[in-house]
C-alpha positions in Angstrom: 112.3 101.2 10.2 109.5 101.5 12.8 106.3 103.2 12.0 103.4 104.0 14.4 100.0 105.5 14.1 99.6 108.8 15.9 96.2 110.5 15.1 94.0 107.6 16.1 95.7 107.3 19.5 94.9 110.8 20.9 93.6 110.2 24.4 90.9 111.9 26.4 93.5 114.4 27.5 93.8 115.6 23.9 97.4 114.4 23.5 99.4 111.4 22.3 103.1 111.1 23.1 105.2 108.7 21.0 108.6 108.4 22.6 110.9 105.7 24.0 108.2 103.1 23.9 107.8 103.4 20.2 111.4 104.3 19.2 113.5 102.6 21.8 115.3 105.9 22.3 115.2 108.5 25.1 116.9 111.2 22.8 113.6 112.7 21.5 109.8 112.6 21.7 106.8 113.9 19.9 103.5 115.1 21.2 100.5 115.3 19.0 97.8 117.5 20.5 94.3 118.5 19.7 92.6 121.4 21.4 88.8 121.3 21.2 86.9 124.4 20.1 86.9 126.9 23.0 89.4 124.8 25.1 91.5 126.8 27.4 94.6 126.4 29.6 96.6 123.5 28.1 99.9 123.7 29.9 103.1 123.4 27.8 106.3 123.2 29.8 109.4 121.2 28.7 110.8 120.8 32.2 114.3 120.9 33.5 116.9 119.7 31.0 114.5 119.7 28.0 113.6 121.9 25.1 110.5 121.8 22.9 109.3 123.3 19.6 105.5 123.7 19.3 104.1 123.9 15.7 100.5 124.7 14.9 99.3 122.4 12.2 95.6 123.4 12.0 93.7 126.4 13.4 95.0 129.3 15.5 96.1 129.0 19.1 96.4 131.8 21.7 99.4 131.5 24.1 99.7 133.0 27.6 102.9 133.0 29.7 106.5 132.9 28.4 105.1 133.9 25.1 101.8 135.8 25.0 100.1 136.2 21.6 98.7 134.4 18.7 100.2 131.3 17.1 98.8 130.9 13.6 98.7 127.8 11.5 102.3 127.0 10.4 103.9 129.1 13.1 106.2 127.6 15.8 107.4 128.5 19.3 110.6 127.3 21.1 110.6 126.8 24.9 113.5 125.8 27.2 113.4 124.2 30.6 111.0 125.8 33.0 109.6 128.2 30.4 105.9 127.6 30.1 102.7 128.7 28.3 99.0 128.1 28.5 97.5 127.3 25.1 93.9 128.3 24.3 91.8 127.5 21.2 89.6 130.6 20.6 88.2 129.1 17.4 85.0 127.1 16.8 86.9 124.1 15.3 89.7 121.8 16.6 93.2 123.2 16.7 96.0 120.7 16.1 99.6 121.1 17.1 102.7 119.0 17.4 105.5 119.4 19.9 109.0 118.0 19.2 111.2 117.8 22.2 114.4 116.4 23.5 117.2 116.9 26.0 118.9 120.3 26.1 122.6 120.4 25.3 124.6 118.7 28.1 121.5 117.2 29.7 120.5 113.6 29.9 118.7 111.1 32.2 
């Protein structure tokens, strides 16, 4: 079993993406994201042949685009292919989310 640290590796972009480099598999990936207080416009878009589920772990996030509205702590959103959203953190503390993604049915690289 492989384990890997996630939270300490969040880059200046606010995200860390463990994927094939850590697992040896191209079937799935995970994105750990931190939106700073007041941060706006983080683009979320799975891309052709992919699907993603965004789960808010801490704080509240506002979404604009394919889904427009609030995503509260513990809520999730599913996006397919070219569907996209811009995420904003309207709060005064960090908002943390994870994105689990993989290939859509019948798609592969």
